[in-house]
C-alpha positions as CSV (number, residue, x, y, z in Angstrom):
1,M,7.3,-6.2,-20.4
2,S,10.6,-5.6,-19.7
3,E,12.6,-5.1,-16.1
4,C,13.5,-2.0,-16.5
5,E,9.8,-1.0,-16.9
6,K,9.0,-3.3,-14.0
7,I,11.5,-1.4,-12.5
8,E,10.3,2.1,-13.5
9,K,6.7,1.3,-13.0
10,L,6.9,0.3,-8.5
11,L,9.3,3.6,-8.3
12,K,6.6,6.0,-9.9
13,A,4.3,3.7,-7.4
14,L,6.4,4.9,-4.9
15,A,6.9,7.8,-5.5
16,D,3.9,9.8,-3.8
17,K,3.5,10.7,-0.8
18,S,-0.1,9.8,-0.3
19,R,1.4,5.8,-1.4
20,L,3.5,6.0,1.3
21,Q,1.7,7.6,3.8
22,I,-0.4,4.7,2.7
23,L,2.1,1.8,3.5
24,D,2.8,3.5,6.1
25,C,-0.8,2.9,7.7
26,I,-0.5,-0.8,6.3
27,Q,2.7,-1.1,8.4
28,N,0.9,-0.2,11.0
29,G,-2.0,-2.2,11.1
30,V,-4.6,-0.6,9.4
31,S,-5.4,-2.0,6.1
32,N,-8.8,-1.5,5.6
33,P,-9.6,0.9,2.3
34,G,-12.1,3.0,4.9
35,E,-9.6,2.7,8.1
36,I,-7.0,3.9,6.1
37,A,-9.9,7.1,4.5
38,K,-10.2,7.8,7.5
39,E,-7.1,7.8,9.4
40,L,-5.3,10.1,6.1
41,D,-8.4,11.7,6.8
42,R,-8.9,11.5,3.2
43,H,-12.3,10.8,1.0
44,R,-12.0,6.6,0.0
45,S,-12.4,6.8,-3.5
46,T,-8.9,8.8,-3.2
47,I,-7.4,5.7,-1.0
48,E,-8.8,2.9,-3.1
49,K,-7.3,5.0,-6.4
50,H,-3.8,4.5,-4.8
51,L,-4.4,1.2,-4.2
52,R,-5.1,0.3,-7.3
53,V,-2.0,2.2,-8.4
54,L,0.1,-0.4,-5.9
55,L,-1.6,-3.3,-6.4
56,K,-1.1,-3.0,-10.4
57,A,3.1,-2.3,-9.2
58,N,2.7,-5.8,-6.9
59,I,3.6,-3.7,-4.2
60,V,0.7,-4.4,-2.1
61,E,-2.3,-6.7,-2.3
62,K,-6.2,-7.8,-0.8
63,V,-6.7,-9.9,1.6
64,P,-10.8,-11.3,1.2
65,S,-11.8,-11.0,4.9
66,L,-15.4,-11.8,6.8
67,T,-16.9,-9.5,9.3
68,K,-18.3,-10.5,12.3
69,S,-21.5,-10.3,10.6
70,G,-19.8,-12.3,8.3
71,H,-19.9,-9.5,5.6
72,L,-17.3,-9.6,3.1
73,S,-14.3,-6.9,3.2
74,V,-11.6,-6.4,1.7
75,Y,-8.0,-5.6,3.7
76,Y,-4.4,-4.9,2.4
77,R,-1.5,-5.9,3.3
78,I,2.1,-5.3,1.7
79,R,4.1,-8.2,-0.4
80,D,6.9,-9.7,1.7
81,N,9.3,-8.2,-1.4
82,A,7.4,-4.9,-1.1
83,N,8.6,-5.3,2.4
84,R,11.3,-5.8,2.6
85,L,12.3,-3.2,0.1
86,L,10.2,-0.3,1.8
87,T,12.3,-1.6,5.5
88,T,15.5,-0.5,4.0
89,I,14.5,2.3,1.8
90,Q,13.3,3.9,5.8
91,E,16.5,2.6,7.3
92,A,19.0,4.5,4.3
93,C,16.7,7.6,4.8
94,Q,17.8,7.1,8.7
95,K,21.7,7.0,7.7
96,A,20.7,10.2,5.6
């Protein structure tokens, strides 16, 4: 994949209101797909679809975790490079 194609994939992933809302939830500490679905009042399957797009664009990464009862749970976190990009975009929007 060329550099231009990677940039296009990243920008397309960020050019969606629902995905930006999901990223906002993750930044605010809500990072489980079920919790994000409740927070945004959407179906979990819809949230998971958007998370797959964000994963393929290398914006988020999966973090497996065990619950207190020993069950496997998956959380998401924003990759460091994407977090810096989001911060820059947010700052640019505040100045506009």
